[in-house]
Each structure stands twice: as C-alpha cells, then as structure tokens.
PDB file of N, CA, C and O in Angstrom:
ATOM      1  N   UNK A   1     -10.896   3.540  -0.788  1.00  0.00           N
ATOM      2  CA  UNK A   1      -9.566   3.539  -0.402  1.00  0.00           C
ATOM      3  C   UNK A   1      -8.689   4.784  -1.451  1.00  0.00           C
ATOM      4  O   UNK A   1      -8.783   5.112  -2.634  1.00  0.00           O
ATOM      5  N   UNK A   2      -8.051   5.111  -0.583  1.00  0.00           N
ATOM      6  CA  UNK A   2      -6.851   6.708  -1.076  1.00  0.00           C
ATOM      7  C   UNK A   2      -5.207   5.675  -1.482  1.00  0.00           C
ATOM      8  O   UNK A   2      -4.909   4.517  -1.190  1.00  0.00           O
ATOM      9  N   UNK A   3      -4.469   6.726  -2.234  1.00  0.00           N
ATOM     10  CA  UNK A   3      -3.426   6.505  -2.077  1.00  0.00           C
ATOM     11  C   UNK A   3      -3.017   6.996  -2.685  1.00  0.00           C
ATOM     12  O   UNK A   3      -3.780   7.891  -3.049  1.00  0.00           O
ATOM     13  N   UNK A   4      -1.386   7.062  -3.547  1.00  0.00           N
ATOM     14  CA  UNK A   4      -0.626   7.665  -4.185  1.00  0.00           C
ATOM     15  C   UNK A   4      -0.168   6.895  -5.241  1.00  0.00           C
ATOM     16  O   UNK A   4       0.251   5.799  -4.871  1.00  0.00           O
ATOM     17  N   UNK A   5      -0.093   7.151  -6.713  1.00  0.00           N
ATOM     18  CA  UNK A   5       0.111   6.580  -8.134  1.00  0.00           C
ATOM     19  C   UNK A   5       1.507   7.679  -8.535  1.00  0.00           C
ATOM     20  O   UNK A   5       1.793   8.848  -8.795  1.00  0.00           O
ATOM     21  N   UNK A   6       1.870   6.799  -8.418  1.00  0.00           N
ATOM     22  CA  UNK A   6       3.387   6.590  -8.954  1.00  0.00           C
ATOM     23  C   UNK A   6       4.018   6.128 -10.580  1.00  0.00           C
ATOM     24  O   UNK A   6       3.648   5.026 -10.985  1.00  0.00           O
ATOM     25  N   UNK A   7       4.731   6.759 -11.276  1.00  0.00           N
ATOM     26  CA  UNK A   7       5.055   6.599 -12.634  1.00  0.00           C
ATOM     27  C   UNK A   7       6.157   6.487 -12.350  1.00  0.00           C
ATOM     28  O   UNK A   7       6.795   7.400 -11.827  1.00  0.00           O
ATOM     29  N   UNK A   8       6.863   4.808 -12.759  1.00  0.00           N
ATOM     30  CA  UNK A   8       8.410   4.800 -12.116  1.00  0.00           C
ATOM     31  C   UNK A   8       8.949   3.824 -13.121  1.00  0.00           C
ATOM     32  O   UNK A   8       8.429   2.725 -13.314  1.00  0.00           O
ATOM     33  N   UNK A   9      10.290   4.382 -13.922  1.00  0.00           N
ATOM     34  CA  UNK A   9      10.847   4.356 -14.857  1.00  0.00           C
ATOM     35  C   UNK A   9      10.998   2.999 -15.248  1.00  0.00           C
ATOM     36  O   UNK A   9      11.537   2.478 -14.272  1.00  0.00           O
ATOM     37  N   UNK A  10      10.825   2.103 -16.144  1.00  0.00           N
ATOM     38  CA  UNK A  10      11.737   0.566 -16.229  1.00  0.00           C
ATOM     39  C   UNK A  10      12.637   0.223 -16.019  1.00  0.00           C
ATOM     40  O   UNK A  10      12.885  -0.975 -16.156  1.00  0.00           O
ATOM     41  N   UNK A  11      13.653   1.193 -15.542  1.00  0.00           N
ATOM     42  CA  UNK A  11      15.314   1.074 -15.313  1.00  0.00           C
ATOM     43  C   UNK A  11      14.951   0.934 -13.657  1.00  0.00           C
ATOM     44  O   UNK A  11      15.678   0.197 -12.993  1.00  0.00           O
ATOM     45  N   UNK A  12      13.988   1.540 -13.088  1.00  0.00           N
ATOM     46  CA  UNK A  12      13.861   1.409 -11.519  1.00  0.00           C
ATOM     47  C   UNK A  12      12.670   0.511 -11.300  1.00  0.00           C
ATOM     48  O   UNK A  12      12.053   0.511 -10.234  1.00  0.00           O
ATOM     49  N   UNK A  13      12.439  -0.052 -12.054  1.00  0.00           N
ATOM     50  CA  UNK A  13      11.593  -0.875 -11.077  1.00  0.00           C
ATOM     51  C   UNK A  13      11.622  -2.840 -10.163  1.00  0.00           C
ATOM     52  O   UNK A  13      10.977  -3.604  -9.445  1.00  0.00           O
ATOM     53  N   UNK A  14      13.314  -2.630 -11.199  1.00  0.00           N
ATOM     54  CA  UNK A  14      14.017  -3.793 -10.221  1.00  0.00           C
ATOM     55  C   UNK A  14      14.748  -3.406  -8.789  1.00  0.00           C
ATOM     56  O   UNK A  14      15.244  -4.244  -8.035  1.00  0.00           O
ATOM     57  N   UNK A  15      14.728  -2.355  -8.617  1.00  0.00           N
ATOM     58  CA  UNK A  15      14.516  -1.321  -7.265  1.00  0.00           C
ATOM     59  C   UNK A  15      13.542  -1.178  -6.553  1.00  0.00           C
ATOM     60  O   UNK A  15      13.687  -1.200  -5.331  1.00  0.00           O
ATOM     61  N   UNK A  16      12.331  -1.001  -7.114  1.00  0.00           N
ATOM     62  CA  UNK A  16      11.384  -1.121  -5.963  1.00  0.00           C
ATOM     63  C   UNK A  16      10.642  -2.524  -5.639  1.00  0.00           C
ATOM     64  O   UNK A  16       9.948  -2.769  -4.653  1.00  0.00           O
ATOM     65  N   UNK A  17      10.998  -3.474  -6.834  1.00  0.00           N
ATOM     66  CA  UNK A  17      10.553  -4.568  -6.590  1.00  0.00           C
ATOM     67  C   UNK A  17      11.348  -4.896  -5.350  1.00  0.00           C
ATOM     68  O   UNK A  17      10.745  -4.878  -4.277  1.00  0.00           O
ATOM     69  N   UNK A  18      12.512  -5.165  -5.372  1.00  0.00           N
ATOM     70  CA  UNK A  18      13.372  -5.287  -3.835  1.00  0.00           C
ATOM     71  C   UNK A  18      13.081  -4.821  -2.828  1.00  0.00           C
ATOM     72  O   UNK A  18      13.121  -5.463  -1.779  1.00  0.00           O
ATOM     73  N   UNK A  19      12.711  -3.567  -2.908  1.00  0.00           N
ATOM     74  CA  UNK A  19      12.374  -2.575  -1.599  1.00  0.00           C
ATOM     75  C   UNK A  19      10.887  -3.058  -1.355  1.00  0.00           C
ATOM     76  O   UNK A  19      10.621  -2.972  -0.156  1.00  0.00           O
ATOM     77  N   UNK A  20      10.049  -3.441  -1.957  1.00  0.00           N
ATOM     78  CA  UNK A  20       8.951  -4.325  -1.463  1.00  0.00           C
ATOM     79  C   UNK A  20       8.767  -5.585  -0.991  1.00  0.00           C
ATOM     80  O   UNK A  20       7.827  -5.972  -0.296  1.00  0.00           O
ATOM     81  N   UNK A  21      10.048  -6.454  -1.542  1.00  0.00           N
ATOM     82  CA  UNK A  21       9.727  -7.747  -0.683  1.00  0.00           C
ATOM     83  C   UNK A  21       9.758  -8.696  -1.810  1.00  0.00           C
ATOM     84  O   UNK A  21       9.831  -9.881  -1.486  1.00  0.00           O
ATOM     85  N   UNK A  22       9.709  -8.371  -3.277  1.00  0.00           N
ATOM     86  CA  UNK A  22       9.396  -9.011  -4.486  1.00  0.00           C
ATOM     87  C   UNK A  22      10.527  -9.896  -4.463  1.00  0.00           C
ATOM     88  O   UNK A  22      10.301 -11.103  -4.550  1.00  0.00           O
ATOM     89  N   UNK A  23      11.710  -9.487  -4.359  1.00  0.00           N
ATOM     90  CA  UNK A  23      12.837 -11.261  -4.797  1.00  0.00           C
ATOM     91  C   UNK A  23      12.765 -11.844  -3.855  1.00  0.00           C
ATOM     92  O   UNK A  23      13.104 -13.011  -4.054  1.00  0.00           O
ATOM     93  N   UNK A  24      12.347 -11.552  -2.364  1.00  0.00           N
ATOM     94  CA  UNK A  24      12.767 -12.759  -1.222  1.00  0.00           C
ATOM     95  C   UNK A  24      10.900 -13.330  -1.631  1.00  0.00           C
ATOM     96  O   UNK A  24      10.265 -14.111  -0.923  1.00  0.00           O
ATOM     97  N   UNK A  25      10.616 -12.971  -2.335  1.00  0.00           N
ATOM     98  CA  UNK A  25       8.845 -13.548  -1.936  1.00  0.00           C
ATOM     99  C   UNK A  25       7.816 -13.410  -0.992  1.00  0.00           C
ATOM    100  O   UNK A  25       6.866 -14.127  -0.678  1.00  0.00           O
ATOM    101  N   UNK A  26       8.386 -11.905  -0.469  1.00  0.00           N
ATOM    102  CA  UNK A  26       7.653 -11.579   0.667  1.00  0.00           C
ATOM    103  C   UNK A  26       6.089 -10.637   0.266  1.00  0.00           C
ATOM    104  O   UNK A  26       5.019 -10.433   0.839  1.00  0.00           O
ATOM    105  N   UNK A  27       6.497 -10.388  -0.580  1.00  0.00           N
ATOM    106  CA  UNK A  27       5.210 -10.200  -1.779  1.00  0.00           C
ATOM    107  C   UNK A  27       4.946 -10.532  -3.045  1.00  0.00           C
ATOM    108  O   UNK A  27       5.445 -11.536  -3.552  1.00  0.00           O
ATOM    109  N   UNK A  28       4.304  -9.892  -3.558  1.00  0.00           N
ATOM    110  CA  UNK A  28       3.897 -10.624  -5.098  1.00  0.00           C
ATOM    111  C   UNK A  28       3.512  -8.428  -5.572  1.00  0.00           C
ATOM    112  O   UNK A  28       3.358  -7.339  -5.020  1.00  0.00           O
ATOM    113  N   UNK A  29       3.552  -9.015  -6.787  1.00  0.00           N
ATOM    114  CA  UNK A  29       2.601  -7.686  -7.863  1.00  0.00           C
ATOM    115  C   UNK A  29       1.548  -7.661  -8.310  1.00  0.00           C
ATOM    116  O   UNK A  29       1.251  -8.539  -9.120  1.00  0.00           O
ATOM    117  N   UNK A  30       0.525  -6.579  -7.930  1.00  0.00           N
ATOM    118  CA  UNK A  30      -0.651  -7.628  -8.212  1.00  0.00           C
ATOM    119  C   UNK A  30      -1.132  -6.377  -9.470  1.00  0.00           C
ATOM    120  O   UNK A  30      -0.873  -5.190  -9.274  1.00  0.00           O
ATOM    121  N   UNK A  31      -1.816  -6.828 -10.681  1.00  0.00           N
ATOM    122  CA  UNK A  31      -2.379  -5.871 -11.329  1.00  0.00           C
ATOM    123  C   UNK A  31      -4.094  -5.054 -10.860  1.00  0.00           C
ATOM    124  O   UNK A  31      -5.205  -5.535 -10.636  1.00  0.00           O
ATOM    125  N   UNK A  32      -3.620  -3.824 -10.874  1.00  0.00           N
ATOM    126  CA  UNK A  32      -4.879  -2.876 -10.554  1.00  0.00           C
ATOM    127  C   UNK A  32      -4.977  -1.989 -11.200  1.00  0.00           C
ATOM    128  O   UNK A  32      -4.125  -1.604 -12.002  1.00  0.00           O
ATOM    129  N   UNK A  33      -6.191  -1.409 -10.949  1.00  0.00           N
ATOM    130  CA  UNK A  33      -7.424  -0.218 -11.703  1.00  0.00           C
ATOM    131  C   UNK A  33      -7.192   0.730 -10.945  1.00  0.00           C
ATOM    132  O   UNK A  33      -8.208   0.663 -10.253  1.00  0.00           O
ATOM    133  N   UNK A  34      -6.538   1.697 -10.483  1.00  0.00           N
ATOM    134  CA  UNK A  34      -7.237   2.871 -10.292  1.00  0.00           C
ATOM    135  C   UNK A  34      -7.917   4.215 -11.066  1.00  0.00           C
ATOM    136  O   UNK A  34      -8.273   4.492 -12.212  1.00  0.00           O
ATOM    137  N   UNK A  35      -7.879   4.898  -9.711  1.00  0.00           N
ATOM    138  CA  UNK A  35      -8.958   6.315 -10.462  1.00  0.00           C
ATOM    139  C   UNK A  35      -8.316   7.345 -10.244  1.00  0.00           C
ATOM    140  O   UNK A  35      -8.691   7.898  -9.210  1.00  0.00           O
ATOM    141  N   UNK A  36      -7.571   7.810 -10.724  1.00  0.00           N
ATOM    142  CA  UNK A  36      -6.837   9.086 -10.635  1.00  0.00           C
ATOM    143  C   UNK A  36      -7.830  10.397 -10.435  1.00  0.00           C
ATOM    144  O   UNK A  36      -8.839  10.456 -11.137  1.00  0.00           O
ATOM    145  N   UNK A  37      -7.546  11.454  -9.474  1.00  0.00           N
ATOM    146  CA  UNK A  37      -8.064  12.493  -9.016  1.00  0.00           C
ATOM    147  C   UNK A  37      -9.427  13.268 -10.335  1.00  0.00           C
ATOM    148  O   UNK A  37     -10.513  13.828 -10.188  1.00  0.00           O
ATOM    149  N   UNK A  38      -8.848  13.003 -11.157  1.00  0.00           N
ATOM    150  CA  UNK A  38      -9.541  14.203 -12.620  1.00  0.00           C
ATOM    151  C   UNK A  38     -10.890  12.508 -13.050  1.00  0.00           C
ATOM    152  O   UNK A  38     -11.809  12.557 -13.868  1.00  0.00           O
ATOM    153  N   UNK A  39     -10.519  11.307 -12.207  1.00  0.00           N
ATOM    154  CA  UNK A  39     -11.756  10.244 -12.519  1.00  0.00           C
ATOM    155  C   UNK A  39     -11.062   9.700 -14.323  1.00  0.00           C
ATOM    156  O   UNK A  39     -11.675   9.098 -15.205  1.00  0.00           O
ATOM    157  N   UNK A  40     -10.095  10.041 -14.328  1.00  0.00           N
ATOM    158  CA  UNK A  40      -9.686   8.851 -15.479  1.00  0.00           C
ATOM    159  C   UNK A  40      -9.313   7.755 -14.511  1.00  0.00           C
ATOM    160  O   UNK A  40      -9.059   7.921 -13.318  1.00  0.00           O
ATOM    161  N   UNK A  41      -9.312   6.405 -15.295  1.00  0.00           N
ATOM    162  CA  UNK A  41      -8.798   5.236 -14.775  1.00  0.00           C
ATOM    163  C   UNK A  41      -7.887   4.814 -15.410  1.00  0.00           C
ATOM    164  O   UNK A  41      -7.937   4.794 -16.640  1.00  0.00           O
ATOM    165  N   UNK A  42      -6.679   4.310 -14.619  1.00  0.00           N
ATOM    166  CA  UNK A  42      -5.466   4.261 -15.328  1.00  0.00           C
ATOM    167  C   UNK A  42      -4.918   2.098 -14.939  1.00  0.00           C
ATOM    168  O   UNK A  42      -5.455   1.739 -13.891  1.00  0.00           O
ATOM    169  N   UNK A  43      -4.333   1.306 -15.400  1.00  0.00           N
ATOM    170  CA  UNK A  43      -3.621   0.293 -14.664  1.00  0.00           C
ATOM    171  C   UNK A  43      -2.747   0.621 -14.248  1.00  0.00           C
ATOM    172  O   UNK A  43      -2.068   1.553 -14.682  1.00  0.00           O
ATOM    173  N   UNK A  44      -2.498  -0.089 -13.234  1.00  0.00           N
ATOM    174  CA  UNK A  44      -0.407   0.367 -12.048  1.00  0.00           C
ATOM    175  C   UNK A  44      -0.556  -1.395 -11.158  1.00  0.00           C
ATOM    176  O   UNK A  44      -1.552  -2.105 -11.295  1.00  0.00           O
ATOM    177  N   UNK A  45      -0.081  -1.546 -10.822  1.00  0.00           N
ATOM    178  CA  UNK A  45       0.713  -2.485 -10.132  1.00  0.00           C
ATOM    179  C   UNK A  45       0.727  -1.863  -8.529  1.00  0.00           C
ATOM    180  O   UNK A  45       0.822  -0.720  -8.082  1.00  0.00           O
ATOM    181  N   UNK A  46       0.573  -3.316  -7.858  1.00  0.00           N
ATOM    182  CA  UNK A  46       0.399  -2.582  -6.317  1.00  0.00           C
ATOM    183  C   UNK A  46       1.051  -3.768  -5.833  1.00  0.00           C
ATOM    184  O   UNK A  46       0.879  -4.716  -6.600  1.00  0.00           O
ATOM    185  N   UNK A  47       1.891  -4.090  -4.600  1.00  0.00           N
ATOM    186  CA  UNK A  47       2.718  -4.720  -4.009  1.00  0.00           C
ATOM    187  C   UNK A  47       1.527  -5.570  -2.986  1.00  0.00           C
ATOM    188  O   UNK A  47       0.762  -4.789  -2.419  1.00  0.00           O
ATOM    189  N   UNK A  48       1.325  -6.827  -2.738  1.00  0.00           N
ATOM    190  CA  UNK A  48       0.618  -7.284  -1.806  1.00  0.00           C
ATOM    191  C   UNK A  48       1.236  -8.430  -1.178  1.00  0.00           C
ATOM    192  O   UNK A  48       2.175  -8.966  -1.766  1.00  0.00           O
ATOM    193  N   UNK A  49       0.784  -8.945   0.095  1.00  0.00           N
ATOM    194  CA  UNK A  49       1.469  -9.987   0.779  1.00  0.00           C
ATOM    195  C   UNK A  49       1.302 -11.373   0.061  1.00  0.00           C
ATOM    196  O   UNK A  49       0.258 -11.899  -0.326  1.00  0.00           O
ATOM    197  N   UNK A  50       2.437 -11.775  -0.010  1.00  0.00           N
ATOM    198  CA  UNK A  50       2.372 -13.157  -0.760  1.00  0.00           C
ATOM    199  C   UNK A  50       0.575 -14.332  -0.514  1.00  0.00           C
ATOM    200  O   UNK A  50      -0.055 -14.180   0.533  1.00  0.00           O
ATOM    201  N   UNK A  51       0.372 -14.730  -0.937  1.00  0.00           N
ATOM    202  CA  UNK A  51      -1.118 -15.610  -0.400  1.00  0.00           C
ATOM    203  C   UNK A  51      -0.211 -17.165   0.360  1.00  0.00           C
ATOM    204  O   UNK A  51      -0.850 -18.057   0.919  1.00  0.00           O
ATOM    205  N   UNK A  52       0.976 -17.188   0.246  1.00  0.00           N
ATOM    206  CA  UNK A  52       1.192 -18.121   0.751  1.00  0.00           C
ATOM    207  C   UNK A  52       2.256 -17.800   1.973  1.00  0.00           C
ATOM    208  O   UNK A  52       3.105 -18.542   2.466  1.00  0.00           O
ATOM    209  N   UNK A  53       1.939 -16.543   2.263  1.00  0.00           N
ATOM    210  CA  UNK A  53       2.829 -16.128   3.682  1.00  0.00           C
ATOM    211  C   UNK A  53       1.352 -15.153   4.544  1.00  0.00           C
ATOM    212  O   UNK A  53       1.189 -14.774   5.704  1.00  0.00           O
ATOM    213  N   UNK A  54       0.553 -15.049   3.353  1.00  0.00           N
ATOM    214  CA  UNK A  54      -0.941 -14.508   4.146  1.00  0.00           C
ATOM    215  C   UNK A  54      -1.241 -14.872   5.651  1.00  0.00           C
ATOM    216  O   UNK A  54      -0.972 -16.044   5.917  1.00  0.00           O
ATOM    217  N   UNK A  55      -1.747 -14.107   6.708  1.00  0.00           N
ATOM    218  CA  UNK A  55      -2.383 -15.014   7.826  1.00  0.00           C
ATOM    219  C   UNK A  55      -3.505 -13.933   8.366  1.00  0.00           C
ATOM    220  O   UNK A  55      -3.357 -12.713   8.427  1.00  0.00           O
ATOM    221  N   UNK A  56      -4.365 -14.502   8.644  1.00  0.00           N
ATOM    222  CA  UNK A  56      -5.666 -13.289   9.094  1.00  0.00           C
ATOM    223  C   UNK A  56      -5.756 -14.123  10.676  1.00  0.00           C
ATOM    224  O   UNK A  56      -6.470 -13.365  11.331  1.00  0.00           O
ATOM    225  N   UNK A  57      -5.573 -14.688  11.108  1.00  0.00           N
ATOM    226  CA  UNK A  57      -5.351 -14.660  12.820  1.00  0.00           C
ATOM    227  C   UNK A  57      -4.254 -13.553  13.249  1.00  0.00           C
ATOM    228  O   UNK A  57      -3.362 -12.947  12.656  1.00  0.00           O
ATOM    229  N   UNK A  58      -4.937 -13.595  15.057  1.00  0.00           N
ATOM    230  CA  UNK A  58      -3.876 -12.782  15.153  1.00  0.00           C
ATOM    231  C   UNK A  58      -4.236 -11.235  15.184  1.00  0.00           C
ATOM    232  O   UNK A  58      -4.906 -10.724  14.287  1.00  0.00           O
ATOM    233  N   UNK A  59      -3.631 -10.342  16.541  1.00  0.00           N
ATOM    234  CA  UNK A  59      -3.803  -8.907  15.646  1.00  0.00           C
ATOM    235  C   UNK A  59      -3.213  -8.538  14.746  1.00  0.00           C
ATOM    236  O   UNK A  59      -2.200  -9.011  14.232  1.00  0.00           O
ATOM    237  N   UNK A  60      -3.975  -7.403  14.409  1.00  0.00           N
ATOM    238  CA  UNK A  60      -3.456  -6.332  13.383  1.00  0.00           C
ATOM    239  C   UNK A  60      -2.100  -5.645  14.413  1.00  0.00           C
ATOM    240  O   UNK A  60      -2.232  -5.423  15.617  1.00  0.00           O
ATOM    241  N   UNK A  61      -1.054  -5.436  13.762  1.00  0.00           N
ATOM    242  CA  UNK A  61       0.239  -5.247  13.949  1.00  0.00           C
ATOM    243  C   UNK A  61      -0.023  -3.214  14.227  1.00  0.00           C
ATOM    244  O   UNK A  61      -0.376  -2.358  13.415  1.00  0.00           O
ATOM    245  N   UNK A  62       0.388  -3.083  15.891  1.00  0.00           N
ATOM    246  CA  UNK A  62       0.198  -1.317  15.685  1.00  0.00           C
ATOM    247  C   UNK A  62       1.127  -0.501  14.904  1.00  0.00           C
ATOM    248  O   UNK A  62       0.919   0.517  14.244  1.00  0.00           O
ATOM    249  N   UNK A  63       2.272  -1.211  15.135  1.00  0.00           N
ATOM    250  CA  UNK A  63       3.164  -0.517  14.228  1.00  0.00           C
ATOM    251  C   UNK A  63       3.290  -0.340  12.833  1.00  0.00           C
ATOM    252  O   UNK A  63       3.911   0.518  12.207  1.00  0.00           O
ATOM    253  N   UNK A  64       2.430  -1.526  12.349  1.00  0.00           N
ATOM    254  CA  UNK A  64       2.125  -1.683  10.973  1.00  0.00           C
ATOM    255  C   UNK A  64       0.695   0.016  10.381  1.00  0.00           C
ATOM    256  O   UNK A  64       0.764   0.737   9.385  1.00  0.00           O
ATOM    257  N   UNK A  65      -0.031   0.021  11.174  1.00  0.00           N
ATOM    258  CA  UNK A  65      -1.068   0.941  11.100  1.00  0.00           C
ATOM    259  C   UNK A  65      -0.628   2.429  11.525  1.00  0.00           C
ATOM    260  O   UNK A  65      -1.117   3.482  11.116  1.00  0.00           O
ATOM    261  N   UNK A  66       0.269   2.279  12.316  1.00  0.00           N
ATOM    262  CA  UNK A  66       1.394   3.549  12.424  1.00  0.00           C
ATOM    263  C   UNK A  66       1.478   3.997  11.560  1.00  0.00           C
ATOM    264  O   UNK A  66       0.799   4.939  11.152  1.00  0.00           O
ATOM    265  N   UNK A  67       2.714   3.209  10.796  1.00  0.00           N
ATOM    266  CA  UNK A  67       2.850   3.287   9.266  1.00  0.00           C
ATOM    267  C   UNK A  67       1.971   4.106   8.822  1.00  0.00           C
ATOM    268  O   UNK A  67       1.921   5.307   9.088  1.00  0.00           O
ATOM    269  N   UNK A  68       1.114   3.398   8.007  1.00  0.00           N
ATOM    270  CA  UNK A  68      -0.054   3.538   7.056  1.00  0.00           C
ATOM    271  C   UNK A  68      -0.386   4.858   7.992  1.00  0.00           C
ATOM    272  O   UNK A  68      -0.191   5.813   7.239  1.00  0.00           O
ATOM    273  N   UNK A  69      -0.615   5.137   8.712  1.00  0.00           N
ATOM    274  CA  UNK A  69      -1.229   6.469   8.724  1.00  0.00           C
ATOM    275  C   UNK A  69      -0.181   7.544   8.954  1.00  0.00           C
ATOM    276  O   UNK A  69      -0.580   8.680   8.699  1.00  0.00           O
ATOM    277  N   UNK A  70       1.305   7.415   9.457  1.00  0.00           N
ATOM    278  CA  UNK A  70       2.004   8.537   8.525  1.00  0.00           C
ATOM    279  C   UNK A  70       2.375   8.369   7.153  1.00  0.00           C
ATOM    280  O   UNK A  70       2.858   9.253   6.446  1.00  0.00           O
ATOM    281  N   UNK A  71       2.234   7.706   6.959  1.00  0.00           N
ATOM    282  CA  UNK A  71       2.361   7.525   4.814  1.00  0.00           C
ATOM    283  C   UNK A  71       0.777   8.408   4.449  1.00  0.00           C
ATOM    284  O   UNK A  71       0.730   9.145   3.463  1.00  0.00           O
ATOM    285  N   UNK A  72      -0.350   8.240   5.282  1.00  0.00           N
ATOM    286  CA  UNK A  72      -1.352   8.727   4.617  1.00  0.00           C
ATOM    287  C   UNK A  72      -1.601   9.916   5.333  1.00  0.00           C
ATOM    288  O   UNK A  72      -2.788  10.222   5.217  1.00  0.00           O
ATOM    289  N   UNK A  73      -0.758  10.963   6.248  1.00  0.00           N
ATOM    290  CA  UNK A  73      -1.051  12.104   6.510  1.00  0.00           C
ATOM    291  C   UNK A  73       0.594  12.788   5.614  1.00  0.00           C
ATOM    292  O   UNK A  73       0.699  13.970   5.941  1.00  0.00           O
ATOM    293  N   UNK A  74       1.450  12.484   4.926  1.00  0.00           N
ATOM    294  CA  UNK A  74       2.504  12.324   4.466  1.00  0.00           C
ATOM    295  C   UNK A  74       2.081  12.921   3.180  1.00  0.00           C
ATOM    296  O   UNK A  74       2.349  14.039   2.742  1.00  0.00           O
ATOM    297  N   UNK A  75       1.340  11.933   2.630  1.00  0.00           N
ATOM    298  CA  UNK A  75       0.082  11.498   1.917  1.00  0.00           C
ATOM    299  C   UNK A  75      -0.916  13.089   1.131  1.00  0.00           C
ATOM    300  O   UNK A  75      -1.247  13.457   0.004  1.00  0.00           O
ATOM    301  N   UNK A  76      -1.067  13.633   2.672  1.00  0.00           N
ATOM    302  CA  UNK A  76      -2.538  14.549   2.309  1.00  0.00           C
ATOM    303  C   UNK A  76      -3.183  14.052   1.643  1.00  0.00           C
ATOM    304  O   UNK A  76      -3.367  14.411   0.480  1.00  0.00           O
ATOM    305  N   UNK A  77      -3.866  12.800   2.347  1.00  0.00           N
ATOM    306  CA  UNK A  77      -4.877  12.353   2.142  1.00  0.00           C
ATOM    307  C   UNK A  77      -6.475  12.260   3.121  1.00  0.00           C
ATOM    308  O   UNK A  77      -6.441  12.371   4.347  1.00  0.00           O
ATOM    309  N   UNK A  78      -7.325  12.123   2.632  1.00  0.00           N
ATOM    310  CA  UNK A  78      -8.652  12.777   3.762  1.00  0.00           C
ATOM    311  C   UNK A  78      -8.479  13.088   5.238  1.00  0.00           C
ATOM    312  O   UNK A  78      -7.677  12.248   5.646  1.00  0.00           O
ATOM    313  N   UNK A  79      -8.733  13.653   5.949  1.00  0.00           N
ATOM    314  CA  UNK A  79      -8.558  13.521   7.385  1.00  0.00           C
ATOM    315  C   UNK A  79      -9.845  12.216   8.064  1.00  0.00           C
ATOM    316  O   UNK A  79      -9.717  11.502   9.059  1.00  0.00           O
ATOM    317  N   UNK A  80     -10.918  12.286   7.169  1.00  0.00           N
ATOM    318  CA  UNK A  80     -11.787  11.011   7.963  1.00  0.00           C
ATOM    319  C   UNK A  80     -10.956   9.778   7.395  1.00  0.00           C
ATOM    320  O   UNK A  80     -11.346   8.738   7.926  1.00  0.00           O
ATOM    321  N   UNK A  81     -10.272   9.645   6.783  1.00  0.00           N
ATOM    322  CA  UNK A  81      -9.560   8.681   5.665  1.00  0.00           C
ATOM    323  C   UNK A  81      -8.906   8.526   6.836  1.00  0.00           C
ATOM    324  O   UNK A  81      -9.089   7.353   7.163  1.00  0.00           O
ATOM    325  N   UNK A  82      -8.347   8.986   7.517  1.00  0.00           N
ATOM    326  CA  UNK A  82      -6.855   8.970   8.106  1.00  0.00           C
ATOM    327  C   UNK A  82      -7.453   8.586  10.073  1.00  0.00           C
ATOM    328  O   UNK A  82      -6.993   7.904  10.988  1.00  0.00           O
ATOM    329  N   UNK A  83      -8.283   9.201   9.952  1.00  0.00           N
ATOM    330  CA  UNK A  83      -9.086   8.829  11.347  1.00  0.00           C
ATOM    331  C   UNK A  83      -9.244   7.456  10.839  1.00  0.00           C
ATOM    332  O   UNK A  83      -8.414   6.763  11.427  1.00  0.00           O
ATOM    333  N   UNK A  84      -9.809   6.876  10.163  1.00  0.00           N
ATOM    334  CA  UNK A  84     -10.782   5.539  10.400  1.00  0.00           C
ATOM    335  C   UNK A  84      -9.399   4.843  10.144  1.00  0.00           C
ATOM    336  O   UNK A  84      -9.517   3.663  10.475  1.00  0.00           O
ATOM    337  N   UNK A  85      -8.224   5.089   9.716  1.00  0.00           N
ATOM    338  CA  UNK A  85      -7.323   4.070   9.961  1.00  0.00           C
ATOM    339  C   UNK A  85      -6.411   3.970  11.278  1.00  0.00           C
ATOM    340  O   UNK A  85      -5.833   2.927  11.583  1.00  0.00           O
ATOM    341  N   UNK A  86      -6.316   5.449  12.220  1.00  0.00           N
ATOM    342  CA  UNK A  86      -6.020   5.429  13.152  1.00  0.00           C
ATOM    343  C   UNK A  86      -6.748   4.941  14.156  1.00  0.00           C
ATOM    344  O   UNK A  86      -6.481   5.207  15.328  1.00  0.00           O
ATOM    345  N   UNK A  87      -7.590   4.293  13.853  1.00  0.00           N
ATOM    346  CA  UNK A  87      -8.614   3.711  14.664  1.00  0.00           C
ATOM    347  C   UNK A  87      -8.574   1.856  14.392  1.00  0.00           C
ATOM    348  O   UNK A  87      -8.856   1.116  15.334  1.00  0.00           O
ATOM    349  N   UNK A  88      -8.361   1.534  13.616  1.00  0.00           N
ATOM    350  CA  UNK A  88      -8.229   0.589  13.432  1.00  0.00           C
ATOM    351  C   UNK A  88      -7.661  -0.672  14.201  1.00  0.00           C
ATOM    352  O   UNK A  88      -8.048  -1.827  14.023  1.00  0.00           O
ATOM    353  N   UNK A  89      -6.566  -0.215  15.188  1.00  0.00           N
ATOM    354  CA  UNK A  89      -5.641  -0.861  16.675  1.00  0.00           C
ATOM    355  C   UNK A  89      -6.414  -0.232  17.797  1.00  0.00           C
ATOM    356  O   UNK A  89      -6.633   0.974  17.679  1.00  0.00           O
ATOM    357  N   UNK A  90      -6.708  -0.633  18.497  1.00  0.00           N
ATOM    358  CA  UNK A  90      -7.223  -0.311  19.752  1.00  0.00           C
ATOM    359  C   UNK A  90      -5.674  -0.098  20.798  1.00  0.00           C
ATOM    360  O   UNK A  90      -4.960  -1.024  21.182  1.00  0.00           O
ATOM    361  N   UNK A  91      -5.480   1.262  21.055  1.00  0.00           N
ATOM    362  CA  UNK A  91      -4.378   1.239  21.517  1.00  0.00           C
ATOM    363  C   UNK A  91      -4.217   1.517  23.018  1.00  0.00           C
ATOM    364  O   UNK A  91      -3.099   1.502  23.533  1.00  0.00           O
TER     365      UNK A  91
END
C-alpha cells in the first residue's frame, strides 16, 4: 500500500478531523505504523470508516475509485499501483 505521510501541527488537527468526518462519526482515527521511503518506521494516524457505518455489500463506488486514482497520480505513486487501483471497478 502506498500513500503520503504528512506532519500536521496540533493546532490544525481539529480542522483535519472535521474535514475527514470524525466530528460527524463518519470515520474514526486509527493508529497505524508506516514505513517511510528511507525505510524508517513512524507512528501515525489514518482515518477509516466508522465500524458502525461499514458495509461490504454492494458494488464499489466508481466515483470513489476515480478519486483514489486522481490522488495517487497527484502524489506520484507508482504507475503499477495506480493501474491496479484503476481496475478495481469495471467501467
């Protein structure tokens, strides 16, 4: 799995929580460990769907996958990873 790691100043964290949907319980913060490009490990937080709202039935949203692909391209993630994301939903 690829992604971007950002350092967010504490004063700005409530804004990130709000934009990610933590305030409305759409998502929850989850502690994760990430491997940086230099190989070192860092503790971080990610936002995931609130378990009470999670469902596995139904198709994956094409709009969601398109947003993931746009983000992966903007972050200049590996082309093979982007191609795998892009085939997640049949169009």
